[in-house]
N, C-alpha and C positions, 0 to 999 in steps of 0.2 A: 925467718925464712928457712925453709927446710933445704939442705943442699941437694943439688942434682947429681944423682950417681949416673954415669954414663954407662959404665960396664954392669950388666946383670950380674947378680950373685946367684949361687946354686945352693940347692938344697936336695937331699937324697928324695927320690921319687917315691910316693907311698899311696896307696889305696885305702879307703876307709870303708867298711861294710858293717851293717848290723847283723849280728847272730841272733835270730829270733828265738832260738831255744835258749841260749844262755842269757840273752838280753843284754850282751855285751858288744862294744864296738872292737872290730878285728882289724889290726893295722898291719897291711903287708907291705914290704918293700917291692918296688917295681922294678924289674930287670930292663936294662937297656936292650938293644937289638942283637949286640954280640954277647949278652948274657952277664955282661958286668953290672954293679950296681947302677940303677938309674938315676939320673938327676934331673931337676926341674928348675927352669929360670923363667923369668918375665911374667907374662899373664898366667901361664901354666902353674907358676909357684905361687901367684896370688889365689888362684882358684883352690889349690891345694892347701894353702895357709887358712883361707876362709872355712873350707870344709872341716879342717883339724879343729878350728876354734868352735865350729857348730857342734860337733861331736865331743868337745870336753867339757864337762860339768866343771863349775867353779870348784876351786879346791882340790881338783884331781891332779895337778901338776904340783909336785912337792917343790919345786923349785921357782914356782910363780903360782901361789897359791889363790891369788886374787884372778888369775886369767881363766876365761871359759865362758860359755854361753848360759845366761841366766834362765833361759827357757826350761832349763833341766828342773829347776825348783816347781815349775808349773805342771810338768806331766805326771800323770796320774793323780793329780789334784781333782777336785770337782770342776765340771766344764766351765770355763770363762763364759760371760754374757755373750761374746761372739769372738770369732777368730780376730778381729781388731785389736782385743786384748792381746792376744799372743804377738801379733804384729808390732805392737808398739813396744813390747818387751824385747823382741828381736831387734828392732830399730836402735833401742838403746845400748843392747848389747854389741851390734855392730859398729856404733858410733866409739864406743869404748875400746874396740879391737882397732879401728882406725887411728885413735889417739895414741895407742899403745905403739903403733907401727911407726909413729913420728920419732920417737927415740931411736928406733932401729935405723931409720932414714937419716938421721942427724948423725949417727955413728958410720955412716956410709955402708950400711948393710943390705939396703934395698935400693934398687933403681926404681924410676917412675912407673914402670910397667909392673912392678911388684907391690905397690902401695894401693891400698883400697881408697878410693876417692867418694864414689857414690853408689847407690843401689837402687834398683827399681822397686816398688813396693813387692813383698814377697808372695809366693804362691804357698799358701798353707792349707794343709788338709789333716783333719783329725779322726782317727778311728780308735775308740777305746783310748787306750793309753799310749797310742802310737802318733806321732806328729811329724808329718812329712813337710819339710820345706824346700821349696825351689827359690833360687835367686838369681837375677841378671846384675852382675857386679860390673863396675867400671873402675879401672886403673886410673892414677893420676896423669898417666901418658895419653888417655882418652881410650884405649882399647877396652873391649868388654868381654865378658865370658859368662859361663853358667857357673853356679855352684849351689850345693844343696845337702841335705842330709835327712835322715829318717831317725827319729830319736824315740825311744821306748823304754819303759820301766818294767814292762812284763818279759 
């Protein structure tokens, strides 16, 4: 049983965008309304964490080399028989992400609205070497929100 944390924890607010010229993900810190470093909690933190995961290729995090979205290995390769193949890879990656969150939850680092529980089938579109992912995700608290990413190797 995963402990229930009543008080949400916070993380720095960040935005993730794809620079199409450099073919790299740009991470910007998001300021608060008063100009300080912004923080996110609850369902907003879950959306940010899933987005960060989607934008992270496996091996890119030197402190956690197995962390990352396995879809990065497929981008730029010959087109899959159908987008369902990409969806299956994404589902497996998200299941791995949710399992990793259990350790953070057990350590008291995530409230129930910051933990991925389920997700609807993803919206996927492919154009050349660019894959766009749209997700409706649900926290263990029952709240839902959107997350997504645009991945490219060009």
